[in-house]
LODOTOR-258956 format. One record per residue (C-alpha): residue in one letter; y, z, x; residue number from 0. Coordinates in pm, 1 decimal, always signed. Layout:
BEGIN
a;Y;Z;X;NUM
...
! end
This chain:
BEGIN
f;+14563.2;+9514.0;+5519.5;0
e;+14623.1;+9351.1;+5853.6;1
q;+14886.4;+9389.3;+6121.0;2
v;+15157.6;+9126.7;+6142.2;3
d;+15186.7;+9146.7;+6522.6;4
g;+14835.7;+9148.1;+6665.1;5
t;+14922.9;+9082.0;+7027.7;6
s;+14833.8;+9319.8;+7311.9;7
t;+15202.1;+9376.2;+7393.5;8
r;+15337.3;+9461.8;+7045.7;9
n;+15603.8;+9731.1;+7024.2;10
f;+15419.7;+9932.7;+6756.6;11
s;+15095.6;+10096.2;+6857.5;12
g;+14782.3;+10143.8;+6649.8;13
s;+14531.8;+9895.0;+6515.9;14
g;+14559.1;+9978.5;+6141.1;15
l;+14228.5;+10163.6;+6122.8;16
g;+14397.3;+10474.5;+5977.5;17
l;+14450.0;+10317.0;+5633.8;18
a;+14090.7;+10199.0;+5606.8;19
i;+13957.1;+10538.9;+5715.6;20
t;+14183.4;+10722.9;+5469.8;21
r;+14077.8;+10498.8;+5181.6;22
q;+13711.1;+10557.3;+5261.8;23
l;+13756.3;+10936.5;+5280.6;24
v;+13937.9;+10945.0;+4945.2;25
h;+13668.9;+10736.2;+4779.7;26
l;+13393.9;+10957.1;+4923.2;27
h;+13560.3;+11253.7;+4752.8;28
g;+13571.2;+11064.8;+4421.8;29
g;+13945.7;+10998.4;+4431.5;30
e;+14175.7;+10699.7;+4422.7;31
i;+14447.8;+10579.0;+4659.1;32
g;+14739.9;+10346.9;+4595.5;33
v;+15066.8;+10225.9;+4746.1;34
s;+15411.1;+10125.5;+4625.0;35
s;+15621.2;+9918.7;+4865.0;36
v;+15972.6;+9776.5;+4869.0;37
l;+16058.4;+9513.4;+5129.5;38
g;+16310.2;+9643.9;+5376.8;39
e;+16285.3;+10003.5;+5249.5;40
g;+15930.0;+10117.0;+5319.3;41
s;+15600.1;+10209.3;+5156.1;42
t;+15474.0;+10518.1;+4974.3;43
f;+15102.1;+10590.7;+4966.4;44
h;+14958.3;+10825.3;+4703.2;45
f;+14609.3;+10945.6;+4621.4;46
t;+14433.0;+11165.2;+4367.9;47
l;+14130.2;+11392.3;+4417.6;48
p;+13917.9;+11557.3;+4146.4;49
v;+13944.2;+11936.2;+4111.9;50
s;+13622.9;+12128.1;+4176.2;51
q;+13477.8;+12310.6;+3870.9;52
e;+13326.8;+12582.8;+4087.9;53
p;+13529.0;+12894.5;+4161.4;54
a;+13682.5;+12873.3;+4504.5;55
e;+13660.7;+13155.1;+4754.5;56
r;+13994.6;+13265.0;+4893.5;57
q;+14029.0;+13157.1;+5256.6;58
e;+14307.6;+13157.5;+5504.3;59
p;+14456.3;+12810.4;+5529.5;60
p;+14383.2;+12632.9;+5859.3;61
r;+14658.9;+12625.2;+6113.2;62
a;+14842.0;+12292.6;+6099.4;63
l;+14837.4;+12073.6;+6412.3;64
n;+15202.6;+11978.0;+6420.5;65
t;+15254.8;+11929.6;+6792.4;66
l;+15069.3;+11801.8;+7095.1;67
q;+15046.2;+12160.0;+7224.5;68
d;+14879.9;+12266.4;+6897.5;69
f;+14636.5;+11979.0;+6931.4;70
q;+14548.7;+12074.9;+7288.9;71
f;+14509.1;+12442.6;+7189.8;72
q;+14253.5;+12361.8;+6921.9;73
i;+14019.7;+12178.1;+7159.7;74
t;+13735.1;+12402.9;+7269.3;75
p;+13673.7;+12342.7;+7639.2;76
e;+13321.1;+12292.6;+7755.9;77
e;+13203.3;+12428.3;+8084.9;78
p;+13111.0;+12148.5;+8326.8;79
k;+12743.1;+12116.0;+8396.1;80
e;+12626.0;+12151.8;+8752.9;81
e;+12400.9;+11849.8;+8725.6;82
d;+12685.8;+11613.7;+8631.6;83
n;+12785.9;+11543.6;+8992.2;84
p;+12561.1;+11744.8;+9221.4;85
a;+12657.3;+11581.1;+9550.7;86
l;+13013.6;+11463.7;+9487.6;87
d;+13330.1;+11667.4;+9536.8;88
n;+13539.6;+11554.1;+9240.2;89
s;+13851.2;+11736.8;+9358.5;90
g;+13906.8;+11468.3;+9617.7;91
f;+13946.2;+11191.2;+9357.0;92
n;+14274.0;+11103.6;+9185.2;93
i;+14245.3;+10926.0;+8848.6;94
l;+14539.2;+10745.2;+8687.1;95
i;+14541.6;+10738.4;+8304.2;96
v;+14761.2;+10465.4;+8155.7;97
d;+14811.4;+10485.8;+7777.2;98
d;+15118.7;+10471.9;+7553.9;99
e;+14975.7;+10734.8;+7314.3;100
p;+15025.9;+11096.4;+7435.3;101
v;+14736.1;+11223.5;+7224.5;102
n;+14496.6;+10969.3;+7377.2;103
r;+14606.6;+11066.6;+7726.7;104
q;+14563.4;+11434.9;+7647.6;105
v;+14207.6;+11384.0;+7521.9;106
l;+14116.4;+11202.7;+7844.0;107
v;+14286.0;+11471.9;+8051.8;108
n;+14092.7;+11744.5;+7871.5;109
h;+13761.4;+11571.6;+7939.9;110
l;+13827.3;+11482.8;+8303.9;111
s;+14009.4;+11796.9;+8416.3;112
l;+13697.0;+12003.3;+8341.2;113
q;+13523.3;+11798.0;+8611.2;114
s;+13787.1;+11900.4;+8870.7;115
y;+13938.0;+11552.7;+8900.6;116
t;+14303.4;+11519.6;+8997.3;117
i;+14477.9;+11352.5;+8702.1;118
t;+14798.7;+11145.6;+8697.1;119
e;+14944.1;+11002.4;+8375.4;120
a;+15153.4;+10692.1;+8302.0;121
s;+15293.0;+10602.9;+7959.4;122
d;+15294.0;+10224.3;+8012.3;123
g;+15195.5;+9952.1;+8253.8;124
r;+15530.5;+9925.6;+8430.4;125
e;+15526.2;+10295.8;+8514.8;126
a;+15173.2;+10262.2;+8653.1;127
l;+15269.6;+9966.4;+8873.4;128
s;+15575.7;+10157.2;+8992.0;129
m;+15351.5;+10442.7;+9105.8;130
l;+15134.9;+10199.9;+9300.3;131
d;+15442.6;+10039.2;+9456.7;132
r;+15543.7;+10385.4;+9582.4;133
a;+15215.1;+10392.8;+9776.4;134
m;+15061.8;+10658.3;+9554.1;135
r;+14688.4;+10671.7;+9615.7;136
f;+14448.8;+10645.0;+9322.8;137
d;+14071.2;+10619.1;+9323.8;138
l;+14022.9;+10496.5;+8965.5;139
i;+14242.2;+10378.4;+8676.1;140
l;+14171.5;+10426.7;+8305.2;141
l;+14382.1;+10151.5;+8149.5;142
d;+14462.5;+10094.5;+7783.1;143
i;+14484.1;+9728.6;+7682.9;144
m;+14724.6;+9732.2;+7388.8;145
m;+15053.8;+9873.2;+7517.8;146
p;+15413.1;+9776.4;+7434.7;147
g;+15597.5;+9550.4;+7676.9;148
m;+15309.6;+9485.3;+7917.6;149
s;+14945.2;+9468.5;+7818.2;150
g;+14659.0;+9617.4;+8016.8;151
y;+14542.8;+9266.7;+8101.2;152
e;+14874.2;+9188.2;+8268.4;153
v;+14879.3;+9521.5;+8452.6;154
c;+14527.9;+9465.1;+8587.8;155
k;+14606.5;+9110.1;+8704.1;156
k;+14918.7;+9237.6;+8879.7;157
l;+14746.6;+9518.7;+9068.3;158
r;+14456.7;+9291.9;+9167.5;159
e;+14706.2;+9101.0;+9382.1;160
n;+14704.0;+9396.6;+9624.4;161
y;+14394.6;+9598.3;+9533.0;162
p;+14051.6;+9425.5;+9528.8;163
v;+13789.4;+9521.2;+9272.2;164
h;+13581.9;+9714.2;+9526.8;165
e;+13879.7;+9923.8;+9645.3;166
l;+14032.4;+10036.6;+9313.8;167
p;+13804.7;+10048.7;+9006.1;168
v;+13970.0;+9982.3;+8667.7;169
i;+13809.1;+10084.7;+8337.2;170
f;+13966.8;+9934.8;+8024.1;171
l;+14001.4;+10151.0;+7710.2;172
t;+14055.4;+9980.7;+7374.9;173
a;+13939.7;+9954.2;+7016.0;174
r;+13894.3;+9580.8;+7059.3;175
n;+13532.3;+9529.4;+7150.4;176
q;+13457.6;+9169.8;+7063.1;177
v;+13280.8;+8946.6;+7313.7;178
t;+13600.2;+8751.6;+7377.6;179
d;+13780.1;+9079.4;+7453.2;180
l;+13513.6;+9174.8;+7707.1;181
v;+13533.1;+8833.8;+7873.4;182
t;+13913.0;+8855.5;+7893.3;183
a;+13895.6;+9206.4;+8038.3;184
f;+13655.4;+9115.5;+8318.3;185
a;+13847.4;+8795.2;+8387.2;186
a;+14159.8;+9007.9;+8438.0;187
g;+13980.3;+9209.8;+8708.7;188
a;+13827.6;+9503.6;+8523.6;189
n;+13527.8;+9691.6;+8662.2;190
d;+13415.3;+9835.1;+8328.7;191
y;+13502.2;+9857.6;+7959.6;192
l;+13497.2;+10151.7;+7715.6;193
s;+13551.8;+10119.7;+7341.2;194
k;+13765.8;+10363.8;+7147.1;195
p;+13704.3;+10623.6;+7024.4;196
v;+13570.9;+10713.4;+7368.2;197
a;+13264.9;+10939.4;+7378.5;198
k;+13301.1;+11219.3;+7629.9;199
n;+12958.6;+11184.8;+7791.8;200
e;+12991.6;+10808.4;+7824.9;201
l;+13338.8;+10846.6;+7974.6;202
l;+13225.0;+11101.7;+8232.7;203
s;+12916.2;+10897.7;+8317.6;204
r;+13110.0;+10573.2;+8372.1;205
v;+13381.9;+10744.9;+8574.4;206
s;+13127.0;+10928.1;+8789.2;207
t;+12929.2;+10608.9;+8852.4;208
h;+13229.4;+10408.9;+8973.4;209
l;+13356.8;+10693.5;+9189.5;210
r;+13012.7;+10735.1;+9346.2;211
l;+13003.6;+10363.7;+9427.4;212
l;+13352.6;+10389.1;+9575.7;213
d;+13251.5;+10692.6;+9781.9;214
i;+12938.6;+10514.2;+9908.9;215
k;+13146.5;+10213.0;+10012.2;216
r;+13401.8;+10426.0;+10196.3;217
n;+13132.4;+10629.5;+10371.5;218
l;+12947.8;+10309.4;+10458.9;219
e;+13260.4;+10163.6;+10617.9;220
q;+13311.1;+10485.3;+10814.1;221
r;+12949.0;+10490.8;+10928.1;222
v;+12973.2;+10124.3;+11030.4;223
q;+13285.2;+10200.9;+11235.4;224
e;+13118.4;+10502.5;+11398.0;225
r;+12802.9;+10301.3;+11468.7;226
t;+13013.7;+10019.7;+11612.6;227
r;+13189.2;+10264.6;+11845.2;228
d;+12852.5;+10410.1;+11953.4;229
l;+12707.5;+10066.1;+12018.3;230
k;+13017.5;+9964.4;+12212.7;231
a;+12990.1;+10277.8;+12426.9;232
v;+12620.0;+10207.0;+12493.2;233
n;+12698.9;+9843.5;+12573.2;234
d;+12975.1;+9946.4;+12815.7;235
k;+12733.1;+10186.5;+12984.8;236
i;+12470.3;+9911.7;+13015.6;237
l;+12728.7;+9673.8;+13163.3;238
r;+12838.3;+9937.2;+13416.7;239
t;+12476.6;+10003.4;+13512.0;240
q;+12413.9;+9630.2;+13538.7;241
r;+12714.8;+9586.1;+13766.8;242
q;+12598.2;+9878.4;+13982.1;243
l;+12249.5;+9726.9;+14009.4;244
i;+12398.0;+9391.7;+14108.3;245
v;+12613.0;+9556.2;+14375.4;246
q;+12316.7;+9753.9;+14504.6;247
e;+12101.7;+9440.0;+14512.5;248
k;+12373.1;+9255.5;+14703.3;249
l;+12405.3;+9542.7;+14947.7;250
a;+12029.3;+9552.7;+14994.9;251
s;+12019.6;+9174.8;+15053.1;252
m;+12313.8;+9200.7;+15289.3;253
g;+12139.4;+9481.0;+15476.4;254
t;+11825.4;+9274.6;+15516.0;255
l;+12028.8;+8974.2;+15629.3;256
t;+12231.9;+9188.8;+15865.7;257
a;+11920.7;+9341.6;+16018.5;258
g;+11769.8;+8998.4;+16072.8;259
i;+12083.0;+8853.5;+16230.2;260
a;+12135.3;+9160.0;+16446.4;261
h;+11778.4;+9143.0;+16569.3;262
e;+11809.7;+8771.9;+16657.5;263
i;+12144.3;+8821.3;+16833.0;264
k;+12040.2;+9130.5;+17026.6;265
n;+11782.4;+8948.0;+17240.6;266
p;+12018.9;+8681.1;+17381.2;267
l;+12289.2;+8943.8;+17426.0;268
n;+12052.9;+9156.0;+17633.5;269
f;+11970.6;+8847.5;+17840.0;270
v;+12340.0;+8774.0;+17898.5;271
n;+12416.0;+9133.5;+17988.1;272
n;+12123.1;+9154.4;+18229.0;273
f;+12219.0;+8824.9;+18388.6;274
a;+12580.6;+8942.3;+18425.7;275
e;+12460.1;+9263.0;+18593.5;276
l;+12244.9;+9052.8;+18826.6;277
i;+12542.7;+8834.6;+18921.3;278
i;+12749.8;+9145.7;+18992.2;279
e;+12478.7;+9282.7;+19218.1;280
l;+12443.3;+8947.3;+19397.6;281
t;+12815.2;+8910.8;+19450.2;282
d;+12825.3;+9260.9;+19595.9;283
e;+12546.3;+9167.3;+19838.1;284
l;+12719.8;+8837.4;+19925.7;285
n;+13040.9;+9021.0;+19986.7;286
q;+12863.3;+9262.3;+20222.6;287
e;+12690.3;+8974.0;+20404.7;288
l;+13021.7;+8788.8;+20432.3;289
e;+13177.6;+9092.9;+20596.0;290
k;+12898.0;+9092.6;+20851.5;291
q;+12954.6;+8722.4;+20934.2;292
k;+13332.2;+8757.1;+20954.1;293
s;+13339.6;+8748.7;+21332.8;294
d;+13150.7;+8419.1;+21345.4;295
m;+13379.1;+8244.9;+21093.2;296
d;+13731.9;+8122.9;+21114.1;297
n;+13981.7;+8310.5;+20902.3;298
e;+14038.3;+8023.6;+20658.4;299
s;+13670.3;+7985.7;+20572.5;300
f;+13631.8;+8361.0;+20541.4;301
l;+13915.8;+8388.7;+20291.7;302
y;+13783.7;+8089.3;+20096.3;303
f;+13436.3;+8239.8;+20048.1;304
k;+13592.8;+8581.6;+19987.9;305
d;+13795.6;+8444.4;+19694.7;306
i;+13497.3;+8262.6;+19544.6;307
i;+13282.4;+8578.3;+19556.1;308
a;+13565.4;+8790.0;+19402.2;309
d;+13618.3;+8541.2;+19116.3;310
l;+13244.9;+8529.8;+19050.2;311
n;+13228.8;+8909.2;+19045.3;312
n;+13527.2;+8939.5;+18812.4;313
n;+13388.7;+8680.9;+18570.8;314
a;+13048.4;+8847.3;+18569.7;315
s;+13210.0;+9185.8;+18504.7;316
s;+13412.1;+9039.4;+18214.9;317
i;+13097.5;+8880.6;+18068.6;318
h;+12912.9;+9207.9;+18101.9;319
r;+13197.4;+9405.2;+17936.2;320
h;+13223.9;+9172.1;+17636.2;321
g;+12848.2;+9154.1;+17609.6;322
e;+12830.3;+9531.3;+17588.5;323
r;+13096.2;+9528.5;+17314.6;324
a;+12899.2;+9266.9;+17117.6;325
n;+12583.8;+9467.2;+17173.1;326
n;+12752.0;+9779.6;+17027.8;327
i;+12860.4;+9579.7;+16720.4;328
v;+12504.0;+9454.4;+16671.8;329
q;+12373.6;+9808.8;+16706.8;330
s;+12621.8;+9925.9;+16438.7;331
m;+12502.8;+9650.0;+16205.6;332
m;+12144.6;+9757.0;+16257.1;333
n;+12237.1;+10119.1;+16190.1;334
l;+12409.8;+10012.8;+15866.4;335
a;+12108.7;+9809.4;+15759.1;336
r;+11888.3;+10114.6;+15811.2;337
g;+12141.5;+10346.6;+15644.7;338
e;+11908.6;+10438.5;+15358.1;339
s;+11615.4;+10535.2;+15575.1;340
g;+11696.3;+10903.2;+15532.0;341
e;+11685.0;+10975.0;+15906.8;342
w;+11935.6;+11207.4;+16073.6;343
r;+12137.0;+11054.0;+16356.9;344
v;+12373.3;+11204.7;+16607.6;345
t;+12715.4;+11039.0;+16585.1;346
d;+13000.5;+11066.0;+16830.6;347
l;+13310.3;+11107.9;+16614.1;348
n;+13539.9;+11068.3;+16911.4;349
s;+13408.0;+10720.5;+16976.0;350
l;+13454.4;+10627.1;+16610.8;351
v;+13813.8;+10749.3;+16617.4;352
d;+13884.4;+10560.3;+16936.9;353
e;+13726.8;+10246.6;+16792.5;354
f;+13935.7;+10245.2;+16474.9;355
! end
């Protein structure tokens, strides 16, 4: 027996293992199995089993599993072990199961829901891609390969256009486990591969491993961002401190320069001011002497010398006034240069207000 359509996108599910398994079971019980088939009408399978010679004990017949609800009811749930994921909060992860067989999806849901994962189901690849297009967030996808219309390979290639391997893990589920199948799966963008029938412990282990890696990556990115912000804040603080030190160094240099200039200017200014005061005193004495000699001089000569002495006195007074102003400026510069000496000084606020 072999399937006519063996592609991954055939419309009829199943790989044909049921017939081989049934034949083996019948033979193990000592029976025979056969088939009669008419093209276009269908096939009828029949089998015979030997009757036991030992007296049978009367037992209640087992309850038939006719529906998916019956199948789910018969599964005995196992309590999750604490050591399965000791440091990972599974409730924060959303897993998408994509399989065209409801029973297969239900088995996976039963296994994963006991671990507190959030489960979302899709019956085919197009429905899964539609969920992703609606910006639904998933942390891991369990993807069947052989589905009608659109194979798991095609679905994985399509989602890899928007979701890199490290952002959305994809685990393929299929009965095809040849080397070529594995190569094709990883070439399509799969992160891992599980063969059907899927063992519970292997399923939980693979899912937990990929989710842990995803969680580490996300936390690492967050820590890198936080560390980057911290380093930027420290760098900004260093730059501010550096600018303050530069300003302080410039002010200190300016103070030293100012003190030196003020000291060099103060000496000639004192000389000019003293000389101007001397000229004022001399002109006053000349003016007094001229008044004494007024009777011996003609009026024209008296007025001439009187004007010369007055001009000389006025010019000397102007020089002395401006010299005093320059001297006050120099004194202010020297006070500024010695501003960090820590000494207390008496300041006339009225003079400062008048000056400004």
